[in-house]
C-alpha positions, 0 to 999 in steps of 0.5 A: 807561345812564340810571337813573332810579326808577318807581313803580307803582299800590302805590307800590312803587318800581324801578330803571327801567333804559334801555339799548341793545337787544342791548347788553352791559347789557341782557344782563346786566339780562336775566340778572336774577333779577327785571326786568320790560320797560315797553313805554310808557316803553322800560325795563327794570324792578328792583325797588327794593332794595339787594341788586338794585343791588349785583347790577346793578353787579357785573354791569355792571362799571365800564360808565358810567351817568347818573341822571335825578330825574324819576320814571316813574309807571306805571299798572299793577303790574309782574309782575301779570298779569289774565285771561293764559293761558299755553300751555306744550307743552299746558300751560295755567295759566289766572287763571280757575282757584281761586286757590291756597291758602297751602301751596300757594304756599310749595310753589311758591316752595321749589320754584321756590328749587330749580330757581334753586339748581340752575341749571336752565335758565330754559325748564325753570324755567318748564315745571315751576312750570307742570306743577305749579301746575296740578296743585296746583291740582287738588288745591286742597284738600289740602296739597302734602305729603299727595299720593301716587301714586295722586293722581298716576296720577289727575292725569295720567289726567284730563290725558290724558282731558280735556286731551288731552295729548302724550306728551312732555307727559305725561314733563314732567309727570311730571319736574316732579312728581318733582323737586318731591317729590324736591328740595323734600320730600326723598322717597328717589327713585320712578320711576314707570315705569308712568305714562310713555308708552311710547318711540317707536320711530320714527325721525328724519326726515333729508333726502338731499343733493341736498333739502338743498342746495335747501333751503340754497340756495334762501333770499336773505336773508342772515341768513336763509340763514346760520342755516340753514347754520349749523344743518345745518354744526354739527349745531344745536339751536334752541336752541343757535343763538338762544343763539350768541354772537359770541364763540361763533365762533372763525374764525381756528380753525375752531370754534364754541363751544357753551355751556350746552347740553341737559344744561347741558354746553358742546361744540365743533364745527366751522366749515365753511369754506365758511360763513365768506364768508358769515358774514362778510358777515353780520357787516358788514351785521348788525354784531350786537353781543351775540348772533351773531343778534339781534332787532328791538328787541335780545336773541336772535333768537326761537324761532319767527322761526327755524321761520318761516325754515325753514318758508319754505325748505321751502316754496319748495325743494319739499322734504319738507313735514315738514320741520323745523329739528331736521330739518336736526340729523338729517340733519346727523349722518346725513349724517356716518355716511354719509360714514364718521365713527365714531359716537362722534366724531358722538356728541360732535358732537352732545353725547349723553350715552349712545352709544344716542341716537346709534346710532338713526342707524346704522338709517338709514344702515346699509341705505344703505350696505350697498345691500341688495338687495331680494327682489323684485328677484330675482324675474322678473316678465317671464312 
């Protein structure tokens, strides 16, 4: 690792850190609460302070580093964006909106602190902050603590009618607002059932065993094939796959450790015996350093790349065109239950909190296992 100083246009000072892509040091730097990637100089920037240096040294341990005396001169201010639009699940936050008041900025700062203290996942933190920023922006003439239930209701109606938000986005906005008022403003726990969309009773999509075999066999690229086979063989969520580290795969014990999954839970799933030769071949060719699947410039593989791999495999194999990465997880669960596995064991493997969540698969498998005969088959329609 090489360390130097960098100065931005406001004469703010940063540690400029040059590390190998995909290295342990890079992962530790990315785990710092404030860090920026400078694509021009290809260095990581961390605000210059004694506390930040102590944090960095604590994270990387005794890894050797060298110091360069030359200073990098930046032609911008890291972290500042102009006319940038951030989109997350139908939620759009634009710099063209009215500048937030100091009261609202302070409210968001307190919310960010609570999200960090409670160790919410980074994606959840971003989504919640964006949602509440939009909400406060809508009521920018009022203080955050003066907003009431009717204000939340009117805002949601606005988002539904004007922005055409989806049901999942509506739920996400409600969760974010509830978090702010319950955890930051310390209001009594309140329920917004009448503001939530009706729960969908749609059954999860899945593939037959024949179509699953087609899908998993058409991909020639070793890395891509391993990705799809791992998702199906272990019932992984997309984020669980991309966060897998090399050390999470235990070939000798035949298990995979899933760390900090949905709901901040760990679990262990089986490593399919038939996938081990492909896994060994992949490790030999690609030699990943930290994450099991890494991008071209290091760091974990992007969700979008995995989705593209699945899309190409669906098109090439000719299976259900609506199949997604999550369809493979549904397919895994459906096939386990069809093969006779107890539903509570399937619940553990999927990492579900409630058996009710897993029970939805029995609505699919029960009619298939019972071989129910349609009354039409008992009619004589030849006359």
